[in-house]
N, C-alpha and C positions, 0 to 999 in steps of 0.2 A: 593103324597105323601108329597111332600115339603109345599103345603100348609095347611095338617092335622098337620105338625109339628109347621107351625104357629099358627093353631087354638089351637093346645097344649099349647104354652107358654101362650096365651090368658087365656087358663084355670087355668094355676098354678097360673097367676096373681090374677085372681077371686078368687081362694080356698084360697091363702094366704091374701088376702084382708078379704074376707067375714066369714071364719070361724075359730073358734078358733083351731088351730093345736098345737102339740107341738114345741119347737125350732129345734130340731132334724130334723123334717119331714118337716121343712121348709127349712131348711140347705138343705137337701137332694134335696126338689123342686127346690130351688134357683141355687143351681150344673147343674139342667137339663136345665135350661134355654139358656146358650150360646151354650150348645151341639144342641138342637131342633131349635134353631132359625139360627144357622151357617149353619148344616147340610139342613133344610129345602130351605135356600136362595141358597146354592148350586144346590139342585134338582131342585128349580124351573127355576133359570136363568140358570143353566148348560144346562138343557133341550133345553129351548128356544135358547141358543147359538149355540147348536148341530144343531137344524131344522134349523137356519138359516143358518148356514154356508153348511148345505148339499143343500140347495136350489141355495145359489150363487155358490157352486162348480159345479151344473147341467147346471144352465143357463149361467154362463160366462165361462164356459171351452172352448178350441178349440176342433176341431173336432178329431185332432192325439192325444189328450189328454183323450180322452173318456176311454179308458181301466184302465188309471189309477184313473180317476174319479171313475169309476165304484167300483174298489178295497178301495179306501178311504172312499165310502159312504155306506160301509157296515154296517148293524146295530150293528154286535158285536166291531167293531170299535170306531164307535160315542158313544155307551153305557161305553164302555172302558173309553172315557174321561171324562163322568159323574162320574163314579165310582172312578176316581182318583181325581175328585175335593171333593169327599166325604170322600175319605182315608185321604186327605192332612187335611180337616176339623176334623175329629177323632183324627189325630195326633196331633194337634194344640190343642183340646180342651184337650188331656188326658194330654199333657205337663202342661197345664193352672190348670187342676185339680189337678194333682199331685204336682206343686210347689206353687202354690197361690192359694190354694181352695177357692171359695166363702162360706162367713159366714153372716148368719143371724143377723143382730143387729136393735136395736132401738135407734133412734135419738130424746131426746127430745128438743123442742126449744120453747120460747114464742112467739106467735103472738099478735103483738103489736095492729093489728087494732081491734082484736075482745078480747083483754085483757085476753086470758086465754093459758094456756099451752097446746100444742100439741105433739103426738107421731108421727115419722115418721119411718115406717118400711122400712130397706132397705135390698138388699143383695150386699154384695160388699167385695172387699180383698184389701189387702196393695197395689199391682201392679195394679187396676183394670182397669184403664186409660191407660197404657201401653198394656195390654193385648185387650182391646177393640180398641184400636189404630192400633194396630196389624191385628188382625182381618177385621177394617175397610180398611186398604190398600191393606191386599188380595183380597177383595171383589170389592174394588175400580179397582185394576188391571183387575180382571175377568171381568168387565162392561167395561173397556176400551178396552179389546181385543176384545170384543164382538160387540164394534162399529167398 
């Protein structure tokens, strides 16, 4: 499911670049990009982290703690960890969308190499780098925890 979220992000970028759509529709599509990328990352890497942790607990636990290991390795507890990651993503993206939503815009600049004016289409917000940095720190901590 997480990989499909990443594929949808690519599909959205393709739609925005290839087809002429109203700016309102593109703004809505722009708002989906961080949601899909963040949730997709958590689903992909969260399940990998959970599976790795399960194997670690099975092979490196002592015999006197086997009962405790069996309890922590239940599918429901491991799935709850992945669901918790997705809930944090949803909350973070909800706050981002409510406080500082992404807007579609055009930036016109002059390309000096080709001596012509070009238009660059962007999805950005006022505090885009702050929100992106917050997501990057959260995902980076997830990866550090996995190691």
